[in-house]
C-alpha positions in Angstrom: 0.0 0.0 0.2 1.5 3.3 -1.0 2.6 5.9 1.8 0.0 8.9 2.1 1.5 12.5 2.6 -0.7 15.7 2.9 0.6 19.0 2.3 -1.6 22.2 3.9 -1.2 25.6 2.7 -3.4 28.6 3.5 -3.6 31.1 0.8 -5.5 34.7 1.8 -6.4 37.2 -0.1 -5.3 40.9 0.9 -6.6 42.8 -2.1 -9.5 44.6 -1.4 -8.7 47.7 -1.6 -12.2 49.4 -0.2 -15.4 48.1 -2.5 -14.1 44.4 -2.8 -14.6 42.8 -6.3 -17.2 45.5 -7.4 -15.7 45.9 -10.5 -12.5 44.0 -12.5 -10.7 46.8 -12.3 -11.3 47.8 -8.3 -9.2 45.0 -6.2 -6.1 44.3 -6.1 -4.7 40.7 -6.9 -2.5 40.2 -3.9 -2.3 37.4 -1.4 -0.3 35.7 1.2 0.6 31.7 0.7 1.4 30.5 4.5 2.3 27.5 5.7 2.8 26.9 9.4 5.8 27.6 10.9 7.6 29.6 8.0 7.9 32.7 6.5 4.6 33.9 4.4 5.3 34.3 0.8 3.6 37.3 -0.8 1.7 36.6 -3.9 0.3 38.0 -7.0 -1.4 37.0 -10.3 1.1 37.4 -13.4 1.0 41.2 -14.1 -0.2 40.3 -17.4 -3.0 39.8 -15.1 -3.4 42.7 -13.7 -0.9 41.5 -10.7 1.8 43.4 -8.8 5.4 42.8 -10.2 7.4 42.8 -7.2 5.3 39.5 -5.9 5.8 36.3 -6.6 2.8 34.5 -8.6 1.5 30.9 -8.8 2.7 30.2 -12.7 6.5 31.6 -11.2 5.8 28.8 -7.9 4.8 26.2 -9.8 8.0 26.3 -12.7 10.1 26.4 -9.3 8.3 23.7 -7.6 9.1 21.3 -10.4 13.0 22.9 -10.7 13.3 22.4 -6.9 11.8 18.9 -6.7 14.0 17.8 -9.5 17.6 19.2 -7.6 16.5 17.4 -4.7 15.8 14.3 -6.6 19.3 14.5 -8.4 21.2 15.2 -5.0 20.3 12.8 -3.1 21.0 10.0 -6.3 24.3 11.8 -6.6 24.9 11.6 -3.0 23.9 8.2 -3.5 26.2 7.3 -6.6 29.3 9.0 -5.2 29.0 12.7 -7.2 30.5 15.3 -5.1 28.3 17.7 -6.5 29.8 21.2 -4.6 27.2 24.0 -6.9 23.7 23.3 -8.7 22.0 26.7 -10.0 19.2 25.9 -12.6 17.3 28.5 -14.9 14.0 26.8 -15.4 11.4 28.7 -17.9 7.4 27.1 -18.2 5.9 27.9 -20.8 2.1 28.7 -20.7 -0.6 29.0 -23.6 -3.5 31.2 -22.7 -6.7 30.5 -24.4 -9.3 32.8 -26.4 -11.6 32.8 -23.3 -9.1 32.9 -20.7 -8.2 29.8 -19.4 -4.6 28.7 -19.6 -2.4 25.2 -19.2 1.6 24.6 -19.4 2.5 23.3 -22.6 6.1 23.0 -21.0 8.8 23.4 -18.7 12.8 23.6 -19.6 15.0 23.2 -16.7 18.0 23.9 -17.3 20.8 23.1 -14.3 24.7 23.9 -14.6 26.2 21.3 -11.7 29.4 21.6 -11.0 31.1 18.5 -9.2 34.4 17.6 -7.3 37.3 16.6 -9.5 37.2 12.7 -9.0 33.6 13.1 -10.4 32.1 11.2 -13.7 30.5 13.7 -15.9 28.7 11.0 -17.6 27.0 9.5 -14.7 26.6 12.7 -13.3 24.3 14.0 -16.9 22.6 10.4 -16.8 21.2 10.9 -12.9 19.2 14.2 -14.2 17.3 11.1 -16.5 16.5 9.2 -12.9 15.7 12.1 -10.6 13.5 13.3 -13.6 11.6 9.7 -12.9 11.6 10.1 -9.2 10.1 14.1 -9.1 7.3 13.9 -7.7 6.0 17.3 -9.3 7.2 16.2 -12.8 5.2 13.0 -12.5 2.3 14.8 -11.3 1.9 17.1 -15.0 0.6 16.3 -18.4 3.0 18.2 -19.7 6.8 17.2 -21.1 9.7 18.7 -18.3 12.5 18.6 -20.4 16.0 18.9 -18.9 19.1 20.3 -20.2 22.0 20.0 -18.3 25.4 21.0 -18.0 28.4 19.5 -15.7 31.8 21.5 -14.8 34.7 19.8 -13.0 36.6 21.4 -10.5 
């Protein structure tokens, strides 16, 4: 029987500018994302949808969650396979398609991890482990679009 894990968050809208949602342009899209015993995340919608560009938006956080999950699995697999990672940075990019009716969906996420490994590391194995990390990533396994990975590995 599979183990079940649950995750609880609280999202609170903070964007009432005095007249609630009386008009489409009368309210802010600002909100707080909270998880017990952790710092709050100030969020808004994407600026294309009247959001505050100073705050994270759900789409960015979604792409970040895929990137973060991949990274954590990758680091685990490197540790168990004798690859010493000394640096990891990913500039992930997600593509969302907006439909004529205003709805939308992600069609692609591209991960571009730049990994630095120790001098005794094996680049071929280090790069192959990205494929395995992808197979294990909880978030990538939960989406219905391609998550591509174009890693680069450097030995120091």
